[in-house]
Phi, psi and omega in degrees: 000131181285165179291330177291318178295319179294333178282338177287337184302311180300320182296319178295316179300318181295317180295322175298313181300319180295316180296312181295319179294320180294320178299318180294316181296317179298316182296318181292316181299314181299317179299313179301314181294325177296311182296324181293320180293316180300314185290333183272341184256339184233097185292324179295316175298322177297317180295317184290320191251018185298315182293321180295313175305314182294319178294323177292320174301314179300317179299314178301317180296316180294321178297315179294319178300318180294321176298316177301313180294323177298315184290321177298322178293317177300318178297319180293318176293323178300318181288318183294326178283353176075024183292144182291135180097349185292324181291325177294316179298321180295318179298314179298317178300316179295321181294310180302315180294321176293322180293323180276332185277320185298306176295327181294318178294323176298311177299321180294316179296316180295315182294322178300313181296315182301310187293319183295315180288323181293316180297321176295325180290328176300327183257047180290153180295326180294319178296318181292324176292323177294315179301317182293317179299319180295319176299315181296317179301314181297320180294317182296320179298313181294317180300320179294325178295319180294317183298316179298319181297319179296322177294310182298323179296326180290318178292319181290336186267000180301319183296342185290346180290342182244008181261143179279167182298327184286325179275352184294334180294320181294319179298317178299324179295316183298318178298319184296318182294319181293323180274343187073029182277158178272330180212143175226125186233148177241123182246145176281173179296335181268009178086018178266142180287124184265308182204163180210157177223144185102199181290342184283348181288344179270358180257137183264345184244064177287138179277117183274152181295148175298154182296320178301316179297321181293323179293321178293324177295317182299327180284316186267001179070322182204140182220132176241133183230146175267126182239144174091353185285323180291331184278355182295136174283175184299315179245087187279144175276165176304319180299316179295323181292326179288344179282346179283127184213169178255124174257118184244135179238130178229145180269129179252099181288155178268140183279337178078004182251342180262208180285337185270132183248356181228157179284164183224170182235126181254128183235132181228142178245109182246117179294144178272156176300141183291326178296318180296315179296313183300316178298320180297312180301317180298315183293321178295315182294318177302315180296317178297316179296319178304316182293322180294316176294326177295324176291328183259015184290336178294313179293323178297317176297321179295321178296315178298313180292324174299319178295318179297322180293319177295322175298323175294317177300319181296318180295316178297317177301314177297319181293315178295319178296315177298323177299312181296312184295312178293323178294323173298320181296324181279325185273343185302310176302323177292321179296314177301318180293320182292317179297320177295320179292321177298318180292322177294322177299324178282354181096003179268109180254026176295161183304136183259150179287152177223158181262126180275063179246164179262004180269179183294326180293319178295320175296326179294317179295322178294318177297320178294321179293321177295319176297320181292324178294321178295317178298318177301316179297318181294316180293324174302317178296318178297317182294325177294321175294314179297322180297321178295318178293319178296321179299315178293325176296318178293325178294317180295317181296323177297317180296315180297320181294333183260004176285143173284337178279153174272138183233127179228133175253119181250156170265186185297333180271000181086015176277142181280125177266312184203151177223170172243164182302330179298326179293317180292330179290316185287313185279345175062045179211147177288083185297328184296327183284349180260008177296132187095359182237158179297151180295331179289350180279347180282125181302131180085356182246020177297313182294323177296317181297319179295314182296322181292320178297317182293322180292320180290320178300312181293321181291319183269338181282321183263002179090161182282140175297155182299126179075016179232136178244009177204166171251160184218136181204146178261143183227150168245128183247155174235073188291153180270105175267196178300322181298313181289329177297334178273002177112011183250199182235144180308145187277338179204181181259136175264124178256127178231155170242120188251150176228138179235145179211157179267143177258160187299325182274018181088355180280174182234133180257127180238117179241133184213152180234147179273117176251017182300314181295325179292315177298316179299315178297320178298316179297316180298318180295319178297317181291325175299316179296318174301317182294323182294317181295314180299318178300326182277320185279328187268322189293328182296317179283345186293317180297311178302320181299317180293318182295320182294321180293315182293323181290322180299318178296325181287321181293325186264003183292120179082359180261355181245155175297165184303315180296314181294324177299319181297316180297318177299310178302315181293323180291317178297319178299317178299317183295317182296315181294317181292328173295321178297318177299316179296324177296317180298318177298315182294321178298320181292317175300322179293318181293320179298320180289327185259022183295121185290162174295140181291135172260100190281125176219160179299128184225135174272108188295319183296317181293323176300314181295316181297323180291324178291323185289347176297334181285346182247024181261012181292139180293336180280358182293130183292314181246119180283162178242128182247132183252139173226096186253130181275112184295347180278357182296123175285171175286154179238164176264118181202174175261118189298316179302315180289327177293320172304318181296319180298312179299315183298312186295314182295313183293316180295318179299321184291317176300317181294320179293322178294316179295318179296323180287328180290335184276355178288156181305321182258018184287157179265182178293166182286100176278147183287153174281138182250128176237130187218153170239156180204135178259123178259113175287336181292310182268341179072034183222155178264126183253128173252127184224133176234125181229145181236181182241039180272204185261004177077185181258137171297156187297322182287334175278325185296325181288342182236023189293335183267003176270146179299150176063029171244109184214163177249000182275149181294320183245017181279155178267342182075020182254353182300305180286334175295318174298318178301312181299320179293320177291322177300317180298322180298328181266001184065029182265153181262128183244143185216135180232132182207165172263130177281132181237144172228117182052044178079001183248133178288132185242010178138179179251162181217127178247128181234137172231137179243128184245145171282145180291167184305313186300314183297310181300319182294324181288000000 
């Protein structure tokens, strides 16, 4: 996704948020105004839905309050986290909220006072008194109308006391016309209908007055009642109004002089004028509605005030929402720019988002994105160059690490800058740990450091020789290996040939090769040639010399005096013994020169040693041999005969050294010689070790112990360890010779050989 597309997302989200927020606010406003209109114009609807409307208003109020609190919390958290633009958003929100809240509070306060006072003014005492007086007046008018109708009915009905039942109908018609009644009925004292006039004469089921009412009429002479007024609905039709009438009852006493001997009751139904009834009903309805609203004016006031409060909430909500949205619109380019600056500060030069606006802030974000892209391109070019340099450096380092030669880079003061693994292998010292220290600080390399410094001083001080860009010199080192670190002496001398050259930055390059094996091979070859020539040149005269001496003794036997004969016998014996010694020496040199090549086959070293040690189990042996064999040792590839020769030579040398040390004045008892094997999982090699309790090797002998004719024995030839070294080289074994020390005192010598197991050699 491109930066332009990513920049479009916020604008679309803002537009959606604006649209949704505006729709929600419009919907809430419309609902509130609609509910307000309904409640003010429809009292019945208000009474039925008051609880529901109140609950909806409360829910809306809480929702708006929750939204406001949520937005305030978001602004607070944004400000607390220190996000760029948060202070600007808070200021904009505060300004918009203040702009919306201050006028809103003013309008709310004025509206609250207006609504409260207006509602109270609707229910004034004078209005209530006027309505009560109107109701009383309407009632009094109707009652007076009924009373007058009853009085007139009584006076008009007086002649009926002397009228017969047959003539009563004519009198009733005359009374109906005079009263304007719809029906006139004449009842007997027992409640029987005597005569009737009007529409009632066609009805057979006339409802007669109750006996109690008749007794009351007898007492009061005449009674008038309004019927049908209470049953009228709120909006009565003209037909319903015409049904409201005055029912009057009058007592007609009997004179007792005529044909009638009992009193009668005259009943008339007189309809009331529609205008009078309508006015009375209107007054009563207005009074009832006024009383109902007076009772509910508290709830009405709460509804009005609640609507105003919700309107205030809506205004504040809209103001804060607009503040946040418009603040985001204003702060978004700055936020995009700040985020890009932060990423660039962290080293992230990926394409940055920009705002596609026409204002200055949008142009600033686009310019920053373009600058970042240029920086990314420049850094990419630098990284490619650095990658090429690193590749070349890694290639050079790989070459140095895999060189068999040792490489050391020194500064002008002889301080080590860098080394390769070949240097540590040849010098037998952890050179990497001495980087940053002088070469002379490496144990055992002081002489090498002095020699190298002299060569560089001479090479750089007198200029380079013609046609030469480096110097070359051979050195013999006596490095301190693991053996000497443990209290012994290095087993041999390391011969190196070193070359030095100057580097462009003033550093010095020292390259050297280990020629120890070459020198050793040359020495072995030279000694082999010497041994072959000695065996050829010396062995031939030895036999004639021995034979001549023996023949001379035989010729002169008994011919010389006793003293001369004794001298002759002693001299001949000496000649024969020395000739035998010379033959033995010549035979050893011949064997050393003619040592055959090893035929490597799988050999169980523990079984071979056990078989050899059977030869040293004699009770008459002066020095015993003790074996410590590791059963974990795998088989090795070796020549069994040559390995036997190694074990015999080492064991015999150890026995001779132990016996010789025990014969010294301060010597100890004959301690056993120890031969052991050990399998090391760390190094993956089998170690053969022979140690004695002799006096050890002198330092000058220890460094050349593996050279022919180097020995500490009075009658030794010095070829034993030389043969061992030659056989070890044939087997690819590592040999090590050291003096064992305890508390600074030499306690004997130790020879160790390490062989690779069969699988490793085969692979």
